[in-house]
N, C-alpha and C positions, 0 to 999 in steps of 0.2 A: 640557695639552691632550691629548685622546685622539684616536687615528686616526679617520678618518671617510670613508665613501663618500658622494659626491654624485652623484645622478642628475639630469640635465637633462631636464625634461619637454619643453622646446622641441626639443632634439636628437632625442629619441625620436620625436616627431611628424614632424620633418623627414625622418628616415631611413625611417620607415614610408612617407611619401608618395613618396619616391624609388622604393621597391620597388613600390608600388601602380601607379606609372606604367607598369611593364613587365609587369604581371600582372593577371589577371582577379580573383583572390582572394589575400589574404595570410593565412597561418596562422602567427602568431608562436609560436616554440618556447618554451613557458613555462619550461622547465627552465633556460634561459639566464640569466634573471633574473626571478623572479616579481613583483618590484616593478614592472617594466616592463609586465607583464601587466595590472595594475590601471590603469595610465595609459592603455593602449590600449583597454581595455574601456570606459572612460569617454569617450574622445575620438574613437575611430575604429571603423568597421565592419570587424571583424576576427575571424577564427577563431583558436583557440589549440590548438596541438599539445601534448598532455598524455600522459605516459608512465606514470603511476602513479595509483592511487586517491587517494593522499595529496595529490597535486597539485590535485585537484578544488576544494579550498577556495579556490584563487586565482582562480577564475572564477565569477562570480555566475550568469550565464546559461549553463547547461550545454549548451544546444543549440548553443553556439558552439564546443564542444570537438570536436577531432579526436583520438580516443583511439587510441594505438598499443598494441595488445595484446602481451603477452608472458607466456605460461604462465598464462593466466587459467583460472578454474573457474566452475562454475554460479552460485555465490554472488556472485562478483565481477561476472559478467555481469548478474545480476538487479539488483544494486545500481546499476550504471551505467545500465541502462535506466530504473529507477525514478527516478534522479536527472535524467533527461532527455537523456542523451547519445544521439546518433543518428548519429554519424559514426565509423567504425572502420577502422583500418589493421591488417591481419593479414599476418604474414610466414611462417607455417608451417602445415603440414597439420593438426597437432593442434589449434591454436587455431581454425582454420577449421571443423573438424568439431564442436568444442564450440559454436561459434556457430550452425551449422546445426541441431544437435539442440535447442539452447535456443530458437531462434526459430521452429521449425517449426509450433508451435501458437499462436503469438502473433499479435496484430493490429497490432503496432507495425511500422512500416517504417523501414529504416535505409539510409544510404549506406555502401557497402563499398568499401574500397580494398585491392587486393592489392599487396604490396611486391615489386617486381622486383629480383632480384639482378643487379647490374651489376659487371663487373670494374673494380677500381680499381688502376691501375698503381703507385700509391704505397704500397699495402699491403705490410707486411712479414710474412713468415711467422711465425705463432704470436703475433703482437702484437694483431691485431684479429679479432673475430668478424664474419663476413660474413652479414648478414641477408637474407632474402627467398626467394621462389620462383624457380626457374629459368624461363627464357622458354618452354620447352616446356610446362610446367604451365599457365602463364597463357594461352598460345595455345590450349590444349586445353580449358580450363575456364571462362574468364571469361565467355564469352557464355552458357553454361548457367547460371552463377550469377546472371547478370542476370535470368533468367527466373523465379527463385524468388520466391514470393509476398511475402516480407518485404524484398526488395531494391527500393528506390526508384531509386537511382542507383548506378552502379558506376564505379570509377576505378582508376588505376594509380599507385603511389607508388614512387619510387626515390630513392636517397640519394647525395649527394656530400659528403664531408667539406669543411667550409667553407674550409679553407686549402689544399685541393687545387686551386690556381688554374689548373692546366694541363689539367684534365679537364672542359671545358665544351662539347665538340662534341656537344651534346645530340641534335639531329635525326639525325645519322648513327648515334649509338649506339642510339637507340630504333628507328629505321627498320630497323636490321640485325637486331634480335632479336624484334620483334613484327610479326605479320601485319597487312596492311592491313585485313582484316576485323575483327580485334580492335580496332584503333585506331578504326575508324569506329563500332564498337559501344560504345566507352567514352565516358563523360560527362566525366570529369576526368582530368587528369594532374598529379601533385604532384611538384614538385622539392624533395625533402627535403634537409636538410643546409644549406640556405640559401645565403648569400653570404659571401665572405671579408671580413675587416675589416683595418684598418691597424694594424700593430705595427712595432716597431723592425726586425724581420727579415722584413718583407713587401715584395714588389715591387709597388708601387702602379701602375706603368705598365700592368699587364695588366688593370686593373679595367674600363676603358672597353670593352675587347674582350669581356669576360665579359657585360656588359650588352647589347652588340650581338648576341651569340649568343643570349641569352635572348629578345630581341625577335624575332629570326628564328624561334626555336623556337615562340614564342607564335603568330606568324603562320601557321606550318605547322600547328600544332594547331588553330587557328581554322578553317583550310580543311577540317578533318575534323570540325568542330562539337564540338571538345573544349575545355573551359575549363581554363585553366592556373592552378594554385595554387602559390605560392612559400612556402616554410617557413623564413623567416629567423629567426635568433636573434641571433647574434653581430653581424651587420651593423647591427642596430637598437640593441641593448643596449650593445655595446662602446664606441662613441664617445660615448655619453650619460653615461658614468661617469668620475669622477675618484676616485683614492684619495689622500687627504691624510694623509701620515704625517709623522714628525718625525725629525730626525737625532739618533741616540743617541751616536754616536762617529765620529771620523774619524782614521784612522791609515794610513800607508804607501799612500796613494791608495785606501784602502778606506773605504766609507761604510756604517755600520750604522744601519738605520732601526728604528723601534719597532713594525713589523709583520713578518709572515712570509708567504712564499708559501703556507704551510699554513693561514692564516686569511684570505687575501685574493686569491691569484693561483695557484691550483693548476694553471691552464693552463700555467704555466711548466714544470711537471713532466710534465703529461699530453700536451700537443701542442707543447711547446717554443716557444710564442710569447712574445715579450719586450715588456713594456710600455714605451711611450715615456715619457720623463721631461720634465717641464715645464722649459724653459730649456736643453735639451741643444743642442749645436752640432756642426758638422762637425769632423772630426779635426784639420784645420789651424787651427782657431780656439780649441781648448780643450785641457785636460789630461784624460787618461783616468782613470776611477775604476771600481772594482768596487762594486756596490750589493748589500749583504748583508742578509738578514733577521735577526731577533733570536734565532732558535733556534740550538742547537749543531750543527744538521745542515749538512754541507758542501754539500748540494744546495739549501739555502735561499738561492738567488741570484735576485734580480730582474733584474740586468743584469751580465754578465761584463765589459762595457766600455761606458761611457757618457762622452761628452766634455762637460765643463763649463768655462765661462769662469773662474769663481771657485770657490775652495775652499769647500765648505759649512761652515756654522757649527753647532755643537752646539746643539740646541734649536729651530732654525728649521724651517719646513715643507719637506717634500720631497714633491712632487706627481707621481703617476703618472697618465698620460693613457690614454684608451681602456680604462678598467679596469672597465667595466660588465658584461662578459660572464663567466659562470662564476666569479664571485667567492665561491664557496661555501667553507665552512670545515671544519676538522677539530678534534678535541680534543687534538691533539699538543701536548705541553708545557702542557696546560690553557690554551691560548691563548684570549683574549677574543673574543667575537663582536663584529665591528665594526659600529657603527650606520650605517644608511643614511638620508640626508636627500634629499628631492626638492626641487630648486630650479627657478627660472624659473616 
């Protein structure tokens, strides 16, 4: 038996509907898992946040794309417009000027979103790049941009890393940096970065509080005639996915499985989220095991400690839960691409 990803269509739609309850519009972040993109385009009225031209192939109706620019040129802009993309997020002055020069003589109208740079208290120096315009630039320029002939609607985009679960006092943050005039002149507000998902090292108790804050933020925006867009990825794709692997070896309370974080769970290295294991129990009810990937890399760890009631048997299935988000692969050790199957 080969390893396999399973994506539950039922769970995808359930999680989408939960987000739609607290937002005017949902824009699924397609990079999280493009297979989920196809499910949502068929089953729900949804936008799709796309970050590269290569991703366009995952969305049939290009008018549903919210394209996040990064270092584009005239040829790329021309291609996007010809493909039917009409919604753009811009986060720097060079890309904004390129857009203005390209669109000045055109008859096409677009929706433009300026990305606002917000402080993230969990950022570590030199690890993350901070995208966006400062609030001074947006306060000074957004209403003038709205009056340009090629602008149909204008909005503000800001980003929160999905597992930064303590940074959701949205109304206070936006109110402190943007003028009331700018807010009343804006058509949309995009909460980029989406919502957190459940992993072995996640505090699920805070989730209800996050949704309460989002509801209040939406009410506040509605009072200013601003429509709110939420940009989830992990929240929808994560719980819809299972990674079905198999036990290769068991020794000294170490479990070696026939997959690697390098071809299934790079999140374990990038943002340090740890996948839940089917059948895991509390510390008092089981024995501790380390779950190791198949490569020789010492960082190829799915779980440093997981408690199981029974010792796994070589050859049996070993299932990771909430594995549908960012399950992209590398060519490290010439690892196989794991097949994905849609179920339900």
